[in-house]
Structures are given as C-alpha cells and as structure tokens.
N, C-alpha and C positions, 0 to 999 in steps of 0.2 A: 488298316481300315476298321478292324474289329474294335479297336480302342475308341475310334471315332463314334461308332454306333453304340457301343455298350461300355464305354469307359467308366461311367458312374457305377455300374454294377460291379465291375472289377474293383473299383476303389472301395466300395462298401465292404467287399469281402476282405481285402488286404489291410485296410486301415484299422486302427484300434476301435474297439466297440464304442468307447466314450466319444461324445461330440467334442471336438477340439476347443470349442468355446466354453465347455463346462469347467467351472472353476475347480471342480473336484477331480479333474484329470491328473494323471501322473506324468512325471518328467520322462519316464521310459516309454510312454505311448508314442507310436510312430504313425505318421500320415504321409502319403506318397503322392508325388506327381505321376500321372499315367501318361506314358508316351507310346503312341502307336505309329507304325510305319508299314508301308507296302514294300516288299522286296523289289529288287531291280527289275524293271520292265512290267511289273504287276500293278493292276488297278490304277491308282492316282499318281504313282511315281512316274516321273518323266525322265527321258523319253519312254513311251510305252512300247511293248512288243506289238508290232503291226504285221499281221499275216494277210490282211485283206485291204483293198484300196478304200473301202467305205463300208458302213453297216449293212447296206443292201447285199453286197457280195458275201459278207459273212453269214447273214441269215439264209441266203440261198444255199450256201455250202452246207450249213447245219441241217437244213430241211432235207437235203439230199442224203445226208448221213442217216436221218430218221427213216427215209423211204427205203434205202438200200439195205439197211440192217447191220447190226453189229456182228462181231465174231460169234459163230455158232448158229446164226440165223438161217444158214443154208449151206449146201455142199460147196459152193464157190465163195463163201463169205471171206475166207482168208485172202484169196486173190483180189477180190473187190476192195477190201479194206487195206491191203498192202499197197495197191496201186494208188488209192486215194491218199493215204498217208505220205507216200513217196512224192506225189504231186504237190501236196501241201508243204512238206518240209523242204523240198528241193528249192523252193522259193523263200519260204519263211525264214530258214536258217541263214540265208545270205542277203536277203533283201532288207536293207536297213537304211531308212531315210534320214537317220540321225547323223550320218557321217558319210563322206565320199572317200575317206581314207580306209583302204582295206585292212590296215593294221589297227584301226580304231573302231571297227564295227562293234556295235553294242552287244550283239549276240555272243561275242567272245568274252564278255565281262558280266555274264549273268550268274555264274556258278556260286554256290553257297558260301565258300570261304571268303569271297569278296563281299558278300552281304554281311558276314560276320565282321569283316573289317569296317563296313559301314556302321555297324552297331557300336564299335569302338569309338568312331567319330561322333556318333549321336550322344553317347554318354559324356564325352568330353565337352561337347557344345552345351549340353544340359548343365554341366558343372559350371561352365563359364557364365551362362545365363542366370543360374541360381545365385551366384555371387553378386552379380550386378543388381538383381532384384533385391537381394538382402540389403545392399548398401542404400538403395532407395528407401526401403522401409525404415532402416536405421535413422536416416535423416528426418523422416516424417515423425518418428516416435522418439526423438532424442530426449524428450522431456521425461521419459520413463527411467532414465538413468544410464550412465556410461557403462556400468557393469553389465546390465541386461543387453545393451547393444553389442558390447564386446563378445559376450557369450554367443549371441545369435550369429554374429559375423564369423566367429571361429567355426561354429557348427555348419554354416553354409558355405565355407570357403571352398573355392575351386582347387581341387588337388590335381594340378596339371600333370598329365601323364599317369595318374594313379586313380582316376575316377572308377568306382566300383560298378559292376553290373548287378542290377536287381531285375529279374526277368521271369516272365510267365509265358511259356510257349505251348501250343497244342499242335498235334499232328506234325506237319512239316516244320512247325515252329520248334519241335523237340530236336529235330535234326540240326536246325540252325543253332539251338542252344548247346548241343553236344559238340558241334563243330567249333563254336566260339570257345567253349571250355577247353577243347583240345589245343587251340591256338593261343589262348590268353587265360590260362588257368588262374593266374594271380589276380585277375579282375573279378572273378565270380564271388559275389557276396551272398546273393540269394538267387536260386533258379528252381522254379517249379516246371517240370516237363511232363505233360499230360497227353497220353496216347503216343507211346514212345516208339519212334522209328529206329530200327537197329541200323546204326551208321555203317557198319561193315557190310551188311547185306545190301544196303543202299548204294554205297560207293563202289563196292567190289563184286557184288553178286555172290558172296560167299555165305553159305548157310541155307537152311531149309526155307521154303516159301512161308510167308507170314499170314496166310489166309485160312488156316485150319479152324479157327473159331467161327468162321462165317456160317458153316452148316450147323454147328452147335447152337448158334443164335437162332437160326431158322427153326431148329427143333423146338425152341422155346415159344415160337409163334403158335405151334400146335398146342403146347402145354398151357400157355396163357389163355388161348381161345377156349380151350376146354374148361379151364378154371372159371373164366368169365361167364360162360354160358351164352345162350342165344340172345339175351337182352343186351349184352355189351359187345358180343362178337358176331357180326352177321354171317361169317363163314362157318360158324359152329355147325357140326353134324354129330349125331349119336355115334358112339364107338370109341370115344377118347381121342387123345392127342395123336396117336398113330393114324387113326382114320382121317383126321383133319389134314395131316401132313400128306397122306397118299392122295386124298382128294385134290389137294392143291397141285401136286406134281402131275396128276392125270390131266387136270385142266390146262396146265402150262404146256404139256405135250400136245394136247388138242390144238391149242392156239399156234404152236410151232408149225403144225400141219395145215391149219385152216385159219386164216386171219378173219377178223370181224369187219365187214364194211358197214359204215354208219352214215346215214343220210344227213344232209345239212339241217341245221336248226335255225331258230331266230337269231342266235348269237354267234354262230360259227358256220363254216363251210363243211362239206363232207370230209370224213376222216376214215382211215383204215387202222384199226387197232391190231397191232402185230405182236409177235413174240418179243421183239426188241423193246416195245413199250412196256410189256410186263416185266422184263428183266430190269428195266430202268427203275420202276417203282419198287420192285423187290430190293434192289440195291439200296435205295434210300431207306427202306424199312429195316434192313439189316444194320445200316449205319446208325439209325436213330429209331429204335423200336417204340419208344414211348410215344413219339409223335406220329409215326408212320404205320405201325401195326394196325391201328384202327382204319386208316385210309386203305391199306392193302386189303384188309378183311372185307371192307365195304365194296371196293371195286371188283374184287375177285368173286364175291358173292353174286353180284349182279351179272358178271360174265357167265357164271355157272348157270344162271337162269336164261341165258341168251340175250341179255340186255347189255350192250356195249356203250350205250349213250353216256353214262357217268364217266367211263374211262376215256371216251372221246372228248368229253368236256374238259377232263383233267389234262389230257394231252394238248388240247388247243390252248389251255391257259398257260402252258409252259412255253408257248411260242412268243418270243420277245419281239417288240416293235423293230421294224427295219427302216424306219424313216430317218434319213440323214438330217442333221441340224442345218439351219440356214448358214452357219459358219462353214460347215463342211461343203455345202453346195457352192459357196463362193470361193473357197480355197482350192477345191478340186481333189481328185483321188490321191491317196497316200499322204495327204497333209496331216499335220498333228490334229487339226480340227476334226478329222474323220476317224480318229482313233476311238474305238469303243472301249474306253479305259475300264469301265466296270464289268465288261463282258469278255475280257481277254484272258481271264484266269487260266483256262485250260491250255491255251497256246503258250502263255508265258511260263507256266509251270512245266510244260513239256520242254521248253528251252532250258530251264534250270536243270531239270532231271537229266536231259541228254548231255548237258555240259558237265554235270557232276559224275554221272555213271557212263563214261565213254564206252565201256564194254557193250552197252546196249545198242550203240550205233553201228556195230559191226556184225550183228546177227544176220545170217542168211535165212531164207524161208525154211529150210530143213531144220536148222537150229531153233528157229522160232516155234515151229510145229512141236518139237520135242518139249520145249518150255511150256507151251500152251497145254499139251497133254498132261504134263506134270501138275499144272495149276488146276485143271479140271479134276484130276484125281484127288487133289487136296480139298477142293470145294466145288460141288456141283452148282451151288447157288451163286458163287462169286467168281469162279475161275475164268469164265469168258470175259467178264468185265476187267479183271486184273490183267489178263493177257492183252486186252485192248489198250490198257495203259502202257504196257511194255511195247506195244506196236508203235506207239507215238514217236519213237526215235528212229524209225525207218526213214532213210534218206536225209537224216540230219547231217549237215556238212560243217557247221561252225565248230571250231575247236576252242576250248577255254584258254585264255591267255596265261592264266595262272592256275593250273590244275592242282587238285589236292591229292598228292601222291604219297600214300603211306607205305612205310616199310613194314612188312608183316611176314610172318611165316606160319604155316599150319602144322600142327602135330595132331594126327588123328588117333585118339584113344578113347573108346567108349563115348563117342560123340563130343569129345572135348575140342576146343579151339583156343589156341594160345596166340595172342596178338601183341606185337611190339610196335614201336614207332609212335606216331601222333594219335593213334586210336586210343583215346581215353588217357586220363591222368588223374592226379590228386589235385583238386581245386582248393583255392584259398579258404572256401567254406563249403561244406558238403551240399550237394544238390539233392532235391527231392523229386523222385520219379513217381508218377501217379498212373494207375491203370485200372480199367474195369476188369472184372473176373473174366469176361468174354469180350474181346474186341476183334472185329472182323478182319482188320488189316495191321494192327499193331498189338499183337497179343502179349499178355502177361507172361505166359509160357508158350512154348511150341508143343502142340499136341501131336502125338503119334496116331496113326490109324488105330482102330479098335485093337485092344480094349482100352484105348485112351489113356495110356500111361504117360504121365507128364515127365518131360526131360527137365531136370533142374541143374544140369551142368552148365559150363560156360557156353556150350553150343546152343543152348536154348535162346530164343528171341521172343520179344524185343526188350521189354522192361527189365526182366530179370538179368539178361545179358548186359544191359547198359549199367546196371548197378555194380556189376563185377568189373566193368572197364573203368569206372570212376570210384576208386576205393573210398569208403566212408560215407558214400551217398545213401539216401534212404529210399524206401519203397512203400507207398501207401496204396492199398487195394480197396476199390469200391465194388461191392457185391451187386453188379448190374451188368447189362449187356449193351453193346453199341460202341461207336467210335468216340473215344475220349469221354471224360466224365460229364461233358455237355449232354450226353445221351440221356441222363436222368439226374435229378437234383439229389444232393445229399448234404444236409446241414453238417453232418459229421465230417465230411471231407472239407467243406468250406472252413470249418473251425480249425482243422488241422493245418490248412494252408495259411490261414490268418496267423495262427500261432507261430508257424515257421517264419513268415515275413516279419512278425513282431519281435521274436526272440532269437531266431536262428535254430531253435530246437527241432530236431526231427521227430516224427512219430515213433513210438515204440516198435521194435521189430515185430512183424507179424500183425500189425494193426489192420483190421478189416472193418470198413465202414459200410453200413447198409444204405441202399438207395431209399429215398422217402416215397417213391412212387414206382409202381410196376405197370408195364404195358397192358392195356385192355381191362385189367382187374380193377373193379370199383369205378370205372369210368361211367359218366363224365364228371361226377361230383367229388372225386377223390381229392382234388387239389384243395378245395375249400375245407374238406374234412381234415386233411393233414395240417393245413395252416392254422386251423382253429385250436389245435392241441399244443401249439408251440408257444414259447414265451415271446414277449414283444421283440426282444433282440433277435431271437432265432427266426421269428416271422419275417423280419427285415432281410435276413440272410436268405431265407427260402424264397422270398419274392425276387431278390436279385438273381438267384439261381434259375428260377422259372423263366425270367426274362432272357437269360442266357440260353436256356434250352430252346426257347421259342424262336431264337435267331435262325435255327435250322442246322442241318448237319454240316460237319467239316469233312471235305474230301481231300485226302492226301495224295501226293504223287507216289 
C-alpha cells in the first residue's frame, strides 16, 4: 500500500538523477518499476483477516479498549487486557470465512516465509510482464532499427526462474527482506532494509529486548524543548532539559491517578482524557519525533494548565467512522463486503506475528508478567506498549502450515551469540542495512543500562547484528532519532540509497549521515530554510523525503 500512496517519491529517490528523456543521459543510468503489495491478510490483499462481523462491531470493540485502558493503566490492567485478548483471538484465529476446509484456513498461511515466497512469484510475474511489454514497444518502434530493438529485448528478457529481487523494506519489511534473503539468497540483487528487525529475536525470542533506545529518545524531547525555547516548545520551563523531563513525568503520574473529564463541544461529545491517551500520543512522538514532539509539547502544556480540551479534540479525531457500506448492509455480517481492509492492520499483523513466533502463543500469565517487568525495566516510556504487543498472541490457536524452523545453537561468551542454519547467509549481492542512531524498537545497537556501554558483539541487536548474519552487507547510519529514517529527512541518506540502487556500491564503512531537520528546533520555518540552501537536484530529493515523512509513523510488530 505504501508504494500506491508514495511510489513516485520512492521512484524519485532510486532512479538516476537525469531525466530518462534527456539526450545527455548515460547508458548506465537505471530507472525502476515500483511494485508495492500488502502481505497476506493485510490491507487490500484478499481475502483479508476478519476478526469482526462488520465495521460497527470493530469500532465498538476498539472504543472499549480505549475506555478500559492499556497495560499499566491500573492494578487490574493485566487481567482485563488478558481476558479481552483471549476473547478476541479465540475467535479471530479460527474464524475464517474464506474457507470451510479446516486444513485450508487462511490463518494457517499468514506467516512471513510464505509472504517471502509470494515475493518470489511477484518478481517472476513482473519479469514475464516486462518481456511482453518490451515486445509491444519493439513492434511500435521497429523503424528505429533492428539493433536497437534487439538490445532492448535482450535487456528486458524474462529470465525464467532467475529473476532478481530489488527491494526496499522498512520495519516489518526488513524482516520480510532478511527472511527472503535467507531462503533465496541467489535472487538478492539489491536490498535496502531500514529500521532493522532482528530476525532471531523475532522468530525465537533469543536476545535482549529491543526498546532501550526509547527512553534515550524521550530524553531528547527535553533537550530539544530546552534548545527551542518557549517560542517553539510550549512545554518549555526554566531549569533545563532535566526540569522539562521531570515536569512531564510528574504530569503523567497525575493523569494516571486522576483523569480529565471534558464536556461536549460543538464538534464532539464528552470525553475523558486518560493515562492511556497520554501513552498513545507519547508512543507516536517517540516513533516520529520530528512530526509529533510539537504536538506532544502542545497537548501536555495545555494539560499542565488544566485544559484538556485540545487533547479531547485530538482523541476524538482519532475515532474512525463505524458506518457500514451499503454493500456490507446488503451482504450481511462476515461477508467480504464488511471487511474493513484499510483498518485491519493491527489484527492482521498480530496473526502474522503469532504464526511466526509460536513461542509467544504459549506464555502463561506468570511468564508474561516477568516479560512485562523486563520491558518496563528497559523502557519506562515504551515498555507497557511493547508488552501490549506481546499480549496480542494470548489465545491464538491457528498454527502455521509451513513454519520457519531454524537450526541454531547458542554459545554464551561475553554476550556472544553464534547461529547456524537458515539464519542469515551470503547473498548474491550485498544488502544495505540502514538505521537511525536512536530507534525506539529496532536499535542500531543494544544499549546496556547506565553507564550506557554499547555492546558491539554479535549479541547486539538489531541492525549491527543483522550485518553480521549477512556477510558482506553494509550499514548506513543516520544521526537522528525515531523509527526508520522516515522519522527525519536526510538528503545524504537518500543519495547513498540512490547510489546503491544505481551501482550496487555500498557506503564506506562507518558512514554517518546527518538529518536535515531536528524536532522543535527552528520550527515552523526550518523546512523552507533548509530547502532554500539546496541545489535544484537535492531540493527534489528533499521534497520527496518530506512527503514520505509526512505519511506518518511506521509501527512494527
């Protein structure tokens, strides 16, 4: 779906800088077809994952979640959320209207290795289509000469069973990329993987938690707010970054104990602003500070003054319409017409994760509580939310038809991890991993508690570890915070990615690209100021990057 929304921006980044119609172009310039797809059960892919009979039922369920609160919202939050998830998954994981054959239930065919197999089919079908289109063009332009036509037909020939993969994946898309590379390494010609999920942690649960950067990112909220001052950061107070941080935590604790009731307005009904609402906006801010730090600063500043109206308006705006379509009303509950294809991401991705990481479906409450405590210890700002994601496999009954079972063994020595089997391999062409310096859920390194010593052995996750599993691959670092480099624009990163797609060359080891914008600092006129200093070609890249950033945050499983 991302390629459908922003394919032109992606194309502008990966294509050669010169216009293909420019007679001064070179034969080595490359221009790409952009193909996007939704994984099985997700979005516009059919059949979709359906956990509710119609949109009204789904919206009612989601409003109850908001009212009852997430993990950490009260002393009984685990029991409430456990029971709710069990009720949801006990039906969602087995209720499949796409088939009456228990052996052919769609939920058994959601896992990532099968989606990687779908990618193999997609690139083969693209090769077949490309050859057919080239033949049509050759007939139309036969007057240009047989040699030109012959060269074009050879260049576009379908290489049956050998079509290469040229891939750009973010967040979960990186797991899909490394899974594909593990299964079909000879097909990998280009692969950029941004916001790198550690595949062994994901599939087997081995290794430290990946959320240590989250609190470090939130620390930067105080830093940037202090640097921006009261004109650009409404939550600014005297006393420096630490004072801002402590004021925020104090306010959050107050809201945990006492919610804000808000009367109805001309545009919405009454609302209650709760701790869960604050954690939701905080999570978005940690994932995408450039866009959401200003919103967080504004809403929390108003709450500090006792004014919860802006937050209530923000919360109300997140409520999606629950009106069923005319087609759904006519077809009835559980019909394909009632599938909320663009709103099923959470449920479909839960199905994928629970099929991939079967160990998560067997946790009891005691084991889960220990995991939850570990996550909170690693991150006070994101631990509850990450535990909520792990909770989403409670009661999941569907088993993958073709699980990804890797042979591996562990050897513990100074935090080392040795892995054999299908976990990683040498690909036909080296892949390029990309990471922010601080990423809340897919870190460049795994940070230890204070004094924040960085582990650089194979046990570190995520991006550094993945480069070690795929020998010869490259690692590009963007000096910014947030999830994936979508969190902030960097023309430097865009140029490196373009160069890689054009030539196959990896950036030099240790390459560090600066982000072109920082959260809060210089807002709101900084975008125009940065753009005005760039060359025309770089300005186009910057515009494409800003369009990508404004698409909003990417939330991984």
